[in-house]
N, C-alpha and C positions, 0 to 999 in steps of 0.2 A: 782962788786958783785951784785949791784942793777940791772944792765942790765942782768946779768946771771939769776937772779931770775925772772925777767920779761919775759925772753925768755922761761924759764921752764913753766911758767904759760900759755904762748901762746901755747907751744907744747901740754900741757894738754888739753886746750880748743880745739885745732886742732883734737886731737885724739877723743874727745867726739863728735865733729861735724862729723868726719868720721864714727864713730859707728852709729850715728843717721842717716846718709845718707844710710849706709848699711841696717839698719832696715827699712827705708822707701822704699828702693829698693825691699826688700823681700816682704813687704806688697803689693807693687804695682804688683809684680809678682803673688802673691797669688790671688789678685783681678782680674788680667787678666785671670787666670785659671778658677776661679769661673764664670767669665763672659762668658767664652767659654761654660761652662756647662749650664748656664742659658739661653743662646740664643736659643737652640733648644726647651726648654720648653716654652719660650715666643712665639716662632713661632707656636708651637702646640696649645698653648692657644688662639692665634689669629685665627687659623684655626677653632677651635671648636666654638669660639665666632661668627665667620662669619656663620658657619653652623647653629648654634642655631638661629641667627637672620633670616637666610633664612627660616628655618622650622617654626619659629614663624610667619614670613610673610605669608608662605603658609597656615598655620592654620587659620590665620585671613581671608585670601581670601576665604578658604573653608567655614568658618563660615558665612561669608557675602553671599556667593553664596547659601548656604542652607537656610539662612534667607529670601533671595529674592525669591527662588523657592518654589512653593506651593507643599505640600506633597500629594501623592496619597493614603496613608494609612488612614483608618478610623476604629474606634472601633465599632464592631457589637454588642458585649455584654460585659458588665463589668465582670471582674473576681470575682468569689465567694470564700469565705474562710476567716478565721480569720486573722487579721492583726498582731497577736502575733507570735513570733517565735515558730516553731514546733520542738520538740525533738523526736528522734527515740525511738520506743517502743522495747527496747532491749530483754526483757524477752519473749515478744510475738514472735519476730523474731527468737530467739534461739530455742524456743519450736517448732515453725513451721518447722524450718530447721531440728531439731532432728527427728521429726515425719516423715518428708519427706524422710530423709536419711534411717530411719528404714524401711519404706515402700519399698523403692527401693532395700534395701538389701534383704528383704524377697522375693520380686519379682525375684531378681537375683538368690537366692537360689532355688526357685521353678523352675525357668527356667533351671538351671543346672540339677536339679533332673529329670525334664521331658526329657531332652536331654540325660541323662545318660542311656545307653542301656547295661551296663555291669552287669554281675551277681555278686552281693555282698553277698548274702546269699540265703537260700532255698526259701525265699519268692519271689525272682526275677526270678524263673524258669517260662518259658512260660506255658500257659494253655494247649498246645498240649503235654506237657511232661507227661508221664505216669510212668516214672522210679522213684523209691524211692530215697530219700536222706538218705543214710545210716549213715552219720556222718558229723558234722561240726567241723572242727579243729580250735581252736582259734589262733588269730595272736600272734606270739611270740614277746616279747619285744626285744629291742636291746641288752640288757645284756644277755638274753637267747640265742639269735642268735649267739653272740660271744662265749658263753660257750658251745654251742651244735655243735659238728662237724658233726655227722650223727645220732648217737643214743641219746635219751634223757637220761641224767645222773640221774636226780632226779625222782625216781619212784613214789614219792608222789606228784608231781606237777599236776596242772590241765590238762595240755596237755597230760601227761602220762595217766591220768584217761580217757581222751577222746579216747585215743588209745585202752584202755581196753574195753570201750563201743563199739568202732568200731569193735574190735575183736569178741565181743559177738554178735553184729548184723550180721557180716559176717557169723559167725558160724550158726546162725539161718536161713540164706538164703541158705546155702549149701544143696545140696541133701544128702540123707542118704543112701549111698551104703552099701552093706552087709560087705564089707571089703575094706580096703584101704583109702587113703586120698583124697584130692582134689587139683586141680590146680587153683590158684587164680591169675588173671592177673590185674596188676595196670598200667594204661596208662593215657594219658592226650591229650589235643589238641596241646599245644605248649610247648617248653622247658621252664623250670623255674617255673612250677606250683607246684613243690613239690612232684612229684610222686616217686622219688628215696627216699626221706626222709620218705614218707608215707609207702613205701614198707618195708624199713628197720625196722621202729618202729612197724608196724603191725606184722612183723615176730617176733620181740622181745616180743610183747604182747602175741602172741601164745606160745612162748617159756616160758614166765613167767607163763602162765597157765598150764604148764606141758606138752605141746604138742611138738612133734618132728617136726621141721620145716626146710625146705630147701629154701634158698633165692637164686634165679637165676637172674643173670644179662642178660636179653634178649636184651639189646640195643647193638648190635654188632658193631655199628658205633661209638657211643660216649663213651660207657662204663663208665658212671658216677659212678655207684655203685662199679665196680671193682677198679676204681682209688681212690675212697674215702676210700675203705677198704684196700688199699695197695696191691692189687693183680695184678697190671699191669705186663705183661710179663710172668705170670704163666699159667699153663694149665687150660682149661676151656671147655665151651660148644662147641666151634669150634674145639677143639682138639678131642672130641668124634665124632663129625660129619665128620671130615676130615678122620679119620681112619676107618670109617664105622663099628664101633664096639660099641654096646650099653653098654659095661663095663665101669662103672664110678669109678672103684677103682683107687685111687691115684689122682683123679681129684677134687673130692668134699673135701672141707676142713672145719674145724670148724671156726666159726667167731672169737671166742676168749674165754678166760677162764671165762670172766664175763657173757657170753651169752651161758649157757649150754643148750643143746638141739637144737641149731640152727647152721646149716651148710650153707655154701655158695658155689655156683658154678659160678666161674668167666666167663667172655666172652671168654678168651683164645686168641690165636694169631689173629691178624687182617686178615680178608679175603676180597678179592676184590668184592665178590658177595654174600652179606649176604642173599638176597631174595632167591637165588637159593639154598643155603645151608640150610636155614630154611624150604624150600619146600620139602626137602627129607623125605620120610616116616620114616626114622630112628628117627626123632625128636619125633613123636608120640609114637614110641616104648620106647624111653628113658623116656618120661613122664609117660607112663603106669607103667614102672618098679619103678620109683621114687614115684609114688602114693602109691605103696605097702610098700615102706620103710619109708615114712614120712606121718604124719598126715595132713600137709599142705605144698604145694609147691607153693611159691609166686614168680611170675615172674615180674621183673621190666622191662616193655616193653618200646619201643620208643613211642614218641607221635603219636597218630593215625592219626592226621590231616596232618602229613608231610610224613611219610614213610609207605610202604606196609608191612613191617615186622610184625607190630602189628596184622594185619588181619589174618596172618598165625598163630601167637601164640594164638589169641583169639579163633580160630576155635578148638583149642585143650584144651581150659580152661573150667572150670566148672562155674566160675563167673568172671565178668568183673567189676572192680572198676574204674570208670572214675573220675579222679581228676580234679577239676576246682578251680583255684586260684581266690579268691575274687577280683573283680575289674579288671580282665584281659580279660575275654572272653565275646564277645557280645551275648546277649540273643538269637538273631536270629539264631546263629550257632547251638544252642541246638536242633533246629528243625531237622537239618541234622543228629545229633546224635541219635535222637529218630527214624528216618527212618532207620538208621543202626541197632538199636536195634530191630525194627519190622521185619527187613529182616533176623534176626538171626546172623548178622555178629558180634554183641557184646552180646554174650549169657549171660542171667541172670545178666543184667547190673544194677548197682546202682551208684549213685553219691557220691563223697566225696568233699565237699566244703572246701578248705584249706585257712587259713589266714583270717578268719572271724573276723572283729572288732565288738565285741559284744556290745560295748558302742554305737558306731555310728549306729548299726543296731537295737537299742532300745531293746536289750535283757536285761532281768533282771538278777541281780547277784544271784548266789546261791552257797552254800557251799558243801563240800564233807565229812563232819563228823570230819575233823581235823582242822577246822577253815580256810580252803582254800577258796579263792575267785579268781575271774578271774584277779588276778595279775600275774598269771602263775608261782607263786613261793610259796613254803610252808613256813608257819611260824614256829618259834622255838617250838618243841613239849612241852618243859618244860614251856615256856611262855604260851602256849595254855592250858596246864594242870592247871597252876595257875589261869588263867581266869575262867576255869570251876569250880575250887574249890571255 
């Protein structure tokens, strides 16, 4: 029994020694792994140390060489100035930069204004011009442009009042025949200057004044007025000229119920030779007949600067209203227009400047009796009445 106990103790010590050996083996393995990781770092450290020693040696050699070599530089004059630190003068620099920027902006605006050769208002007409500016139509706001298809809906707006003034000025320029009306031609230099809009609303202004008005779409190529009034495909001016009969029965139509006293003559079917068709003597006979039936015959003509159709229509007109959109036509071109007027190709001509920005043109604001200003919209009448009270 004693031997058995002694043997058990020895086995227990043997197991402890085996565990200790395994633990030492694991620690030796971990040490070997760490040594493998440290060896590259030691090598890198040695390389850096050798480089540092080499650079230090070079620096000492250069310092020794510079100390031995005599310098060629010499001080001619000692520097002047305080030895204290200098702080930037922020306020002074900001004020100077602001003043310089403002001056550059003013010079830039002046340069742009000097280089701008466009007609923006009646003051921009060249000195050679002798034709009157019969009206300046204000620039419409984006809201008004969206709400206005062709005719101005609000009769009390400022732009509607401008058309009434235009109608009165046109009426004062027209000759006074013993009987019959007049032919009024509306044209422009380029498309998009508002001649169709001007023709339609001028006709509406005449109708609003109790006149009997006929609106003719004389642009046989583009037919903007016909298209905007929904008359595409209907009989019109070309129908009368093609059948060689001055009878206008069944061709002239009323514009609508809201525009009493105003009729319209559409362009009619498309023709391949508008100039030849307009050159027929029948056109003059038709206009003579229409002048006896209407107080005012307003022709929406094509742009004069592009097509020859307008020259034919102008020769049969009593007055020519030349529409110029603000900021679109070069001032130098108006000299050619003046020459055409002097030659009689644009009889009794007057300018209409469309889309004038009265604020930028330094125009003063003024009212029209109902509290309206150049906002192109009417105020509430009840609100205006309360303010007056």
